[in-house]
C-alpha positions, -999 to +999 in steps of 0.1 A: +000+000+000+014+034-010+019+061+016-009+081+000-034+052+001-024+044+036-029+080+047-062+085+030-075+054+046-067+065+081-070+103+078-104+104+095-091+083+124-061+106+129-083+137+127-107+124+154-078+115+177-062+149+172-095+168+176-103+150+209-068+156+222-064+192+212-100+204+211-093+226+182-103+221+146-074+241+132-047+224+154-062+189+146-060+196+109-024+208+113-015+177+132-030+154+106-010+172+079+022+169+100+016+132+105+014+128+067+046+147+062+063+125+087+051+094+068+064+108+036+098+119+050+105+088+071+090+062+048+090+035+074+087-001+064+056-018+079+050-054+086+013-052+078-015-027+076-022-029+113+014-019+121+011+010+097-021+022+114-006+019+149+025+039+136+003+067+122-017+069+154+014+069+176+029+097+156-004+117+157-006+113+195+030+124+199+025+155+178-006+163+198+014+160+230+040+183+216+013+208+207-002+206+242+032+212+257+037+242+235+003+256+246+012+252+282+044+271+278+029+298+255-007+303+266-028+325+242-065+319+242-089+304+267-103+271+256-137+282+267-137+309+240-131+283+213-165+265+214-173+252+180-208+263+170-210+234+145-212+207+171-242+203+194-241+214+231-241+178+243-212+168+220-193+199+230-198+191+267-185+156+263-155+168+242-148+194+268-149+169+297-127+144+278-103+172+269-096+180+305-090+145+316-053+138+326-033+130+294-028+093+302-066+088+307-075+110+277-054+090+252-069+057+263-105+070+264-102+085+229-087+053+215-114+032+231-145+053+229-139+073+197-118+050+176-132+017+189-100+000+197-100-030+221-080-031+253-054-054+236-050-031+207-046+000+229-021-018+249+000-024+217-004+011+204+006+028+237+031+001+247+015-004+281+000-035+298-036-045+292-043-041+329-030-005+328-054+002+299-083-012+318-074+008+349-071+040+329-105+034+312-120+028+347-105+060+361-115+080+330-150+068+332-152+077+370-139+112+364-163+117+335-192+104+357-182+129+384-181+157+359-216+149+345-231+146+380-217+178+393 
């Protein structure tokens, strides 16, 4: 599979991951483009399509983490001012709640709830144990439940 075909196939997945991690349409689009550039420049050799997908998601997550680090060091706008009028209020509230989860929990929640990965797959992508994935999912759900109830 060529890099272009591979990227086009998983572009929507990468965009959703970036959007939930960064909570910004523009930043998510930039991250997806940067992921594609990395794919073209590095031209890694993949064992199979699943390995390629995991590589793309890992690169996307790492770029999102870099962007979040940059935001923390160089604050500009309040995230509350960036509410997207395109999404419904309910979707916005869920995205907002997920966005403010601790990073470790947020990554696992996005991969599981948004992308539909199994615990085993998330374990491989993030290179953590399956029990760590399960615990992070549990903690993330508890924090979201508290947020909804308050």
